[in-house]
C-alpha positions in Angstrom: -12.3 -22.0 5.0 -10.6 -25.0 3.7 -9.8 -28.2 6.0 -6.6 -30.6 5.4 -8.6 -33.0 3.6 -10.5 -30.8 1.0 -14.1 -30.0 2.8 -15.5 -27.3 3.9 -14.5 -26.1 7.8 -16.6 -23.6 10.1 -15.9 -20.0 9.2 -14.1 -19.6 12.7 -13.2 -15.8 11.9 -16.4 -15.0 10.4 -18.1 -16.5 13.4 -16.2 -14.7 15.7 -16.6 -11.3 13.9 -20.5 -11.7 14.0 -20.8 -12.8 17.4 -18.4 -9.5 18.2 -21.6 -7.4 17.3 -19.3 -6.6 13.9 -20.9 -5.7 10.7 -21.7 -8.5 8.2 -21.1 -6.6 5.1 -17.5 -6.6 5.4 -15.6 -8.5 2.8 -13.0 -11.1 4.2 -12.1 -14.6 4.2 -10.3 -17.0 6.8 -7.4 -19.1 5.5 -7.1 -22.5 7.6 -4.8 -24.8 6.4 -3.3 -27.3 8.6 -1.9 -29.5 6.0 -1.4 -28.4 2.6 0.7 -25.8 0.5 0.9 -22.4 2.4 1.6 -20.9 -1.3 -2.1 -22.3 -2.3 -3.5 -20.4 0.8 -1.5 -17.2 -0.1 -3.0 -17.3 -3.7 -6.6 -18.3 -2.0 -6.7 -15.5 0.1 -5.2 -13.0 -2.8 -7.9 -13.8 -5.1 -10.2 -13.5 -1.8 -9.1 -10.2 -0.5 -8.4 -7.2 -2.6 -7.1 -4.1 -1.0 -7.7 -1.6 -3.6 -5.7 -0.7 -6.7 -2.4 1.6 -6.7 -0.5 2.7 -9.4 2.8 1.8 -7.9 3.8 -0.5 -5.2 7.1 -0.2 -3.5 9.0 -3.1 -1.9 11.0 -1.9 1.1 11.4 1.2 3.3 14.6 1.8 3.4 16.2 5.3 1.9 15.8 4.3 -1.8 12.1 2.9 -1.3 11.2 6.3 1.4 12.4 8.3 -1.6 10.6 6.5 -4.6 7.4 6.2 -2.6 7.1 9.8 -1.8 8.4 11.2 -5.3 6.2 9.0 -7.1 3.1 10.3 -4.6 3.8 13.8 -5.1 3.9 13.2 -8.9 0.3 12.0 -8.6 0.7 8.0 -8.5 -1.6 6.2 -5.9 1.3 4.3 -3.9 1.5 1.5 -1.5 5.0 1.2 0.4 5.5 -1.9 2.1 8.0 -2.4 5.0 9.0 -5.6 6.5 9.7 -3.9 9.9 7.4 -1.5 12.3 9.2 1.3 10.8 11.0 3.3 7.9 14.3 3.8 7.2 16.0 1.0 6.7 19.9 0.7 7.7 19.4 4.8 8.3 17.4 3.3 11.3 17.5 -0.7 11.9 21.5 -0.6 11.7 22.3 2.5 13.6 25.0 3.5 10.8 25.0 7.5 11.7 26.4 8.6 8.6 25.4 9.0 5.3 27.5 9.0 2.5 27.5 10.1 -1.0 25.8 13.3 -0.4 28.7 16.0 -1.1 30.9 16.7 -4.0 34.1 18.4 -3.0 34.1 22.3 -4.0 37.0 24.3 -6.0 38.5 25.4 -2.3 40.0 22.3 -0.2 37.6 21.4 2.3 34.5 23.0 0.9 32.1 20.6 0.0 28.5 20.7 -2.2 25.3 18.6 -2.2 25.6 16.5 -5.3 21.9 15.1 -4.7 18.6 16.8 -4.7 15.5 15.7 -4.4 14.3 13.5 -1.3 17.8 12.7 0.2 18.5 16.3 0.3 15.5 17.0 1.7 15.7 14.4 4.5 19.2 15.8 5.1 18.0 19.5 5.4 15.3 18.6 7.3 17.7 16.8 9.8 20.3 19.2 10.1 17.4 22.3 10.7 16.1 20.5 13.3 19.3 19.6 15.2 19.1 15.9 14.3 21.8 16.2 11.6 25.0 17.9 10.6 27.1 18.0 7.5 29.6 18.2 5.3 31.6 16.8 7.8 35.5 16.3 6.1 36.1 12.4 5.7 39.0 11.2 3.8 38.7 12.7 0.2 35.1 13.5 0.6 32.3 14.4 3.4 29.6 12.6 5.2 26.4 13.9 6.8 26.0 12.8 10.5 22.7 12.0 12.0 20.5 11.0 14.6 18.7 7.3 13.6 15.8 7.7 15.9 15.4 11.1 14.5 15.1 9.8 10.6 12.2 7.2 11.9 10.1 10.2 13.0 11.0 12.3 9.9 10.1 9.2 7.7 6.9 9.1 9.4 6.1 12.5 8.9 7.2 12.7 5.6 4.7 9.6 4.3 1.8 10.9 6.4 2.2 14.1 4.3 1.1 12.6 1.4 -2.9 11.3 0.9 -1.5 9.3 -2.1 0.4 7.3 0.0 -0.1 3.9 1.8 2.4 2.6 4.3 1.9 -1.0 5.0 4.8 -2.2 8.1 5.2 -5.6 8.8 4.4 -6.8 5.2 6.7 -8.9 3.5 6.0 -9.4 -0.9 5.0 -13.2 -0.7 4.2 -13.5 -4.3 3.2 -11.5 -7.3 0.1 -12.4 -9.5 0.7 -12.0 -13.4 -1.3 -12.7 -16.7 -0.3 -11.5 -20.1 -0.8 -8.2 -19.7 1.8 -7.7 -16.7 1.6 -7.6 -13.0 -2.2 -7.6 -11.7 -1.1 -8.2 -7.9 1.2 -8.0 -5.6 0.4 -10.7 -2.6 1.7 -9.0 0.8 2.1 -11.2 3.8 1.1 -9.3 6.7 0.4 -9.4 10.7 -3.0 -9.6 9.3 -2.5 -12.3 7.1 -2.2 -11.9 3.2 -3.1 -9.0 1.3 -3.4 -8.4 -2.3 
C-alpha cells in the first residue's frame, strides 16, 4: 500500500485475508491511492500481480473477438479473452439485433443462397439453427440474412469457449494499458472488478 503522502499504509486487504484464515502463500497486492495518479496505481499493480503467460490476448468478446479467441485456442495457442460486459457476443447479444448479415451469397437460381463464410461464423449459425434458435437464409433485398434469438447466442458463446481448455475468459474486464519494451508487448494491463490484472 502507498498512502497519499508517499509513506507505507497498512495492508488492509492482506490483514483481512489473513484474519479470514486464508493461506498466506497467495501472491497479491493492495492498491490504496486516495490521491495521486490512478495510472501509477495500475502500473504498480501490474508489476505486482502477474496472472500468467498467454500467447494471444483478445480484447472484446463480440463476434470477431469470439471467433479469433476460439480459432487461436483450437490452433494450440494459450488465449485470454477480455470482455467488458458480463457475457459474450457483443452486438449479437447486447444490442439484440436479431439478424446476421454477410453469411450468404446468391446462388445460380433466383432465391437460392449459399454460405459465403466458413469457420466460427458458420459454426455459430449452424448450431443456432440446429437448436431451433436461428433460421436462414431469409431473403432480404438482393441478399439474405440469418435470423436468431439473442439470448441463445449468449448461451452458445458460453458453451463454445468452455469447450476450449486453452481459452481463459475474463468478463467485466477492460484493457487499461499495455506494457512494452524493446522486444515488444510484455503485458496487457486489465481493469477488472477484482482490481488491475496484468
